[in-house]
N, C-alpha and C positions, 0 to 999 in steps of 0.2 A: 484277349486285345482281340476287338472286330477291325477288319481292313476294310480297303474303302475302294475302292474306279476308280475312282475324283468323276469330277461333274463330265471331265472331257474325254473324257471313257466313254463313259456310259452313254453319254448325248451321240457322237460320233456311231456308237454299235449298237447303237435303238434308230439310229436313220441308218446307220446300214443292213440294221437283220427287215427290219417294217418297208425301208423304201423298195428293194427286190424282192418281197414278198404282195408288198400289192399288185407290183409292174406287172409282176407273170400273171397272179390275178386277173387281174383287168385287159393282161395279154390273151389268154385264154379267150375270152367274151368275143374281141377286135377277131382275133385266126381264125372262129369260128361265124361267125358274121359274115367275114372276110369271104368262106369259102362255101355262102349261101347268097351272096353277091349283094351284101348289106350294108350304107353306105352307113361307116361312122364317120362323124362330125366332129367331134372333139375324145380325144382320147390325155383323161387329168389325174396324173402325182399328184396329190394335195388337195387343202379344201382352199379359198379365203382363193385371196387375191393371185394373180399372177405374177411369176419372180420371170419367167422366162419364158419363151419357146417357139412354136415354129408351127409352121403352114406345108403338111407334104402335099406334090402332084394328085394323089385324088381326093385333094381339098379335106384331109383330116387336119383339125387345128390339136398338135402335141402341146400340152400346159401344163407348169411345174407348178402350185397352189405352193406358201408359204406355211401352212400347216401340216407336216405328213402324215398325217394318221388317216388318210385312206385314198382311194381314188375312184376316180369313175368310165368308161366308155358311152359317150351320146351317138345313139343312131338316129338315123332320120327316121322320120315318125316320132318319136319320142319327144317328148313335152318339156324334160327336166331330168336332170344326171340320176332321178333315183327310175328314170326307165317308167315314166306313167305317161301311157299313148296321150300323143294330141291328134284331136277331132281333126286336125286343120291338114292329116297326111291324106285325111279321100277327095281335099280336092285339086292336088298339086298334079298335071303334066303325070300322065298314063308312066312313062320311060321313068323320070322322077318318083314315082310311087309306089312302080317295080322293088327299085331302093332300099325304102322305107323297110324295119323290123316289123313293122306290124300287118305291110300284104304279104306275109309269111306264112309258110305249110305252120300250123302246130307244133313241128314235131321240130320242124327246125329251128322254133321258136325255141321251142326245151332246148335241144339243146344246145345253141348261143348261149342261155342263161344259165348251166351247169357249166358249160365248160370252164367259168372264172374256179367255181370250188375245186373244179374237177385238177386246174394245172398246181391249183395249191398241195394238192395227194402224192399224184404224181410227182412233186418236187420233195415232200417228205419220202415217199417209196424211193425216189435215187439216195436220199444221204443216207437211208436207215437199212439197202442195197447193200452200199458203201463200207459201213459198221460193221455186216452183217458177213461182207470177207475179208475182211483186215481185221479187224478188231471181235469178231466171233460171237456165238449168240449162244446162251445159257442152254445148254443139254441136263440142267447137274437134275437124275429120277427124283419124282414129287414121293422121298421116301423122308422120315422123321429118325436122322442121324443118332441125336444126343436130344434128350429132354429137358428144359434144366428144372432141378427140385425147384420146384414153391413156383416152378411157372404158372401161366394160365394153363397153357397141354395140360401140363399135369396134374392140375387139378380137376380139368375137367377126362385125364383117363388117357388121355394120349400113350402114346409107347413108342419106347425107339424102335423104329423094322416098319412102322405104320407106314402103310403106302397107302396116302392120301388120291382119291381120286376125284372130289368133287369138294369144292365147295359153295358151299349153300344150292349144290344145284348146278351147280356151273362146272366143266371141265375143267383141267389141270392138266397141259402133257409136260410141265418141267418145274423145280421148285420154287422158282422165279418166280411160278401166277402164281403158288402161295403166297411167297412174302410183295409180295404188289398187291392180293386184294385185303390180307391182313394190314397191311398198313393202314391204307389206309379208310380204318373203322377202329377204331381205337370207343375200348367199352361200348362197339357196336356185339351182339352174338353172331357166331357162326355156327354155319351147321357145315362140317367135317363125314363125309364118308371113306371111310377108312376101309384098306384088307391090311386083316390080322390073321395071319395064321391058316387063309385061305378061305376064311372069313368075313362079308360084309358085313360092315355094323355104323351105327347113325353115333357123330359123337360130336354136344352142346357148347364149345365152348364160346368167352367172352374178353380179348383181348385187352391187353392190359393197357393204358397208356403215357406216354413217355415221351421227353419232351427230347429235343433236339438243337444246336446250336450252331451255323456254321459259320466260318470266320468273317462272311458280314453282317455277325448277330442278327441273322432270320431267324426264329425259334418259331417250331415246328411239334404238333403234335401228332405223334405215329402210333397206327394196336403194333404188339408186339404180345408172342405168343410163347416164342422160352422154345422155339426148337430150331437145332441150326442144324444143318444140311449134310449131307454128305459129304464124298471126295466131289467136288466144283467141274462139272466139266462142261467146257468150252470148243466151240467147234468152229472152221473156219469155216464157211460151207463154199461153196464156188456160184459160177456167172450166171450160170441156170437156175438156179438154185434161188439164188437170192435175193429176185422181188418176188418170191412168193413168199418168201421167209420177210420180208422189208412189209407188202401189203396185209402180214396175218400181226403183223406191232403194230400194223398203222387202222387195223377194225380196232386190235385190244386197243390204242390208246384214247380211241374213240368209245369207247365200250367206257372205259376209267371217267373218260368226261362226267359222258349220262349216269352212272353211278355219284358221279362225284353234285351234278345237279339237282338227280334226286334225293338228293342226304341232305343237299338245302333247304328243296322246300320242303321234306317233309323234318326240319330240324335237328338232324342228328350231325347237322355241318354247321356255324353262325357265318351269316350271311356276308362277315367280316372279311369270311375268304376270297370272297369274287375281287379278282383285280381287274385297272385300268389299264389306259397307256404309260402312265409317271413308274406302275411296278415294273409290265414289261418291258421297260429303260430299268429299273432299278435289275430287273431279270441280264439285259442285254450285257453291261456292262461286267456284272460279274463277271459273268459265261465269258466275255471277251478276255477279264483278268488274267482269270482260270486256264484259261488256251483255247487252242481252234479246237479240240475236238469236244471241249463244252459248249463252243460257239455254235458246232454246227451241230451239234443233236440240239439245241437248243430251238434255231431255225427251223429242227423239225417240225417240231412238239409245236409251235406257234403255226406255222403254217396246217398242222392237219388242225387247228384251233381256227385259224378265219377259215379254211376249208368247213372244217361242221357248222359254226354261227353262220355263215352266210346261208346255209342249208336248212335253219330253223324257219317256220311258216311263217314269218314276221311281214310283212308288207315293206318294206323300199328294199329289203334282203331277196337273194335274188332265189331264197325258199317260199319266197313270199309270191315272187310273179309263177314258182312251178307248183304251187296252190292253189295259185287260179287259173292254171292249165291244166291242174290234172279235173278242176269243176268243168270247164272246158271241157271238155274232152267228155266226160260222165253227160253235160247237159247239150250237146252238140252246139255250142253259142256260147259268146262271151260274157262272161260278166258281164255285167251293167255299168255305163260308165259312172255314174253315182254309184254304187258299191266303190268301186275302185279309186273312186279318187279321196272317197270317204275314210277307207283302207287305209292306203294311202301317207292319209296326214293319221292318221291315225297311230299308224306304224313308225313314221317322222316321229311323234310324240311317244311312244315308248321307246322308241332307239335315245333318242338326248336325255329321258328321264335315268333311262338304264347311263347313261358316258358320266352326266352329274353324277350318281347315284354311288360306280363306281372309282370313278374321280378323291369324290369325297373317305368311300373307303382309305383308297392309296393317301391321304393324307393323313389320316385316320394310324396308317398302318408303319408312316412317314414321323409317326407322334405329335407333327403343327398344333393335337386341337390341346393333348396334351397340354403343349408349351403355351399357347394360350390360357390357359387353366393356371400356369403357373407354377 
């Protein structure tokens, strides 16, 4: 029997996850802007009609929109919420012009833009560091404890006691690295570099495809080699060591995300796995019903996702602005206004199209289209 966290818990959990993460992302931009003397005209959480807001003594309007799926900081000198440059900033009086985003040196603008994603990564690192200190980290040696007869590993020639050094050329530090890599690659050939009796050898194996359903009825495909680990080793780390461990874990999660996108692009994984706000809301409700630990870990994952996605080189996203700044640094002059306007509009169309697509995927995952077909 599947369980459901309920609509109310799902909505509250979603707002409790997305709202603070969006706020902290935009707060990163805001604080970096203040550091360099840029005036923030609007700090918005959510889109659409303003539900409520206030204007502080610096002249910044803090607003809350009815659609809590994002946010933005509009600095002086910005034309719109996408931080498209406003040509009118050049006509401002010198004192006001000095407070605009466009008047700042290139390196300062780059820091202000990058501060949003950085804030998301800092949130994730703090959560993962807390887990490392309180729960511990997996340090089980990357050794095949046992190999199940008839499994993918046995068929490929992997034996108990083999020490696995790399998977597809990627170094592994513990058994968890192997499991994480294999799970994400059902039916995909993997090249293992293993050490046996002091000698290195290369073994190629194809993980079997298996399916798992959680208590909420979600069904997932995953890869399975049929290798069990030796005695698990989980160690708590010190306050000094925890940040470094958390950074490594954050980079590992980002690498897994890049792998997943690559698999979707190359057709190894279906595009139906791309999810949007509805599925985030679903996962938030499920994590909240599973307990505070599950919810905290989900917050870390989503925070990494927000930071990573915003760094993609797509106009309208932070990564698109940084791409323009990189080009400006090489050319020693800004990209032309017409080119930027065309790029921002194209980026907006791309983002809206992607939002529609992932929403369609979400509804399909919920069985809506099957219901319509009867």
